[in-house]
N, C-alpha and C positions, 0 to 999 in steps of 0.2 A: 481347476478350479478348488482353491483352498482357500479360507478364511485367515485372513493375516493380519497384523497391526501394525499399522504406517503412523508413526508421531504420536502414539497413544490410542490410536482410533481405529476401528475393525473397516478394516478393507477386502474385496472380492481380488485374490489374485489371480490374473489369465496368465499364462506362457503359451505361446507359438509352438507349433513344431519346427526345426529347422526346417522341415522339407518347406515350409509353407513361405521360408522369407529367403531362399535361396537364388530364385530369379534375380540376375543380376541387373534388369530392368528395370525394377520395380522396387528393390532393394531401398535406396534411398529415401524412398516413401514410406516404407515399412518402418525403418530402424537405423539409427548411426552407429552402432555397432557393425564391428568389421564381420565377426563370425556368430556372437550369439544371434537366436531368433528373437523376434519381438516380446514383451512384456508389459504387460497393465496391472495397474492399482487401480481398482472401480472403488467408488463409494458403495456403502448400502442404501438401498434404492429409497428409504426413509431417509437418511443424510442428505441422498440428490435430492429429494424433491422438495425438502426444507431450504437448500441451498437456493434453489430454482425459486422458490417464491419470496426467499428474501432478495433474490436477483431483482425479480420483477417490481418489489415494494421499491427499490430503491429508482425506480424510473418515474413514480410518483409525484404530484407537486408539491405533496405534504411534504414528504422525503425531505424533495428538495430545498423545501423551507428551512426545516428543521436543521438540515445538514449545513446549510447555509451560516448559520450562526453557530456550530461546533469549527466550520471552515474558517471563520473569522478568529476561534478561540485557540485554534490551531498555529496561525498564523502569528500570533502574536506571542507564544509558545516559543515558535520557531525562531522569531526574531531576537527573544530575551537568550535564547540560548547559542545561537548563530553571531548575532551583535553585538551582546553584551556579555556573552561568556557566563551568564548565571548557574551552568551546572553546577560550576566548585562554588564556593563561598568562602569569601577570604577571611571571615571570620568565627571565633568561637563563642558558641553561646545564642540564646535563642533571640533576646531582646537585639543583638548586633545584627544578626542573621537578616530577622524581620526589619531592621533600621537598612540594611543592603538591598533588599529586596524593594523596599518602600521606596529607593532614591533611585533604582533602575528603573521600576517602574515610570517615575518621574522624568527620567532621561528620554525612556523611549516617547513618553508624550512629547519631550520638548522637541527629538528628532523628529517624529511624525508633525508635528506644526511645521517646522521650517521646513520638511520635504513637501507640505501640502501647499504654504505661499509661496515657495519656488518651483511649483507647479511638478513638481519630480513625481512620474505618474507611478502607480501603485506596482509592485514587482509583478508578473503573471505565474500562475501555478506551474510549477515543474513536470513535467511527464517523464514516467520511467521511459528507459530504452525500447522495451516493448513496447509500450503503448503509442510509441513514436512510431513502430513499424505499421501499424495498422492506417489503412485508408483514412483521411483527415474526413470526419462529417461537418456537414453545414448545417445551418440552421439556427 
């Protein structure tokens, strides 16, 4: 067991012996490597506990209410970037850039009003490929 740096953060590096990972019947549950034994990088106990507390906090109602506000802002930014190509400014200069942003915001509002009037449903949040593998939660 040796302390190592992973992405600039200290971790505990664990290596299993090749003997522990050679049984053919359970190797696929141990590692994907064809020859090398299993290796793990573990967070330090303090960092793991902080991460655990943060994940527990994410299940509270207060957090969900606060995050709902952020989710709305993130959706607006996503719409601006994907639908209105606001990542790149067409003009040089602060005044023209500001005008482009104001006009884009107005156009987004017009599109949202039209969609609302026509009954177009809001887009559902996308789920990552990994999240799609998890069992669907009901509730």
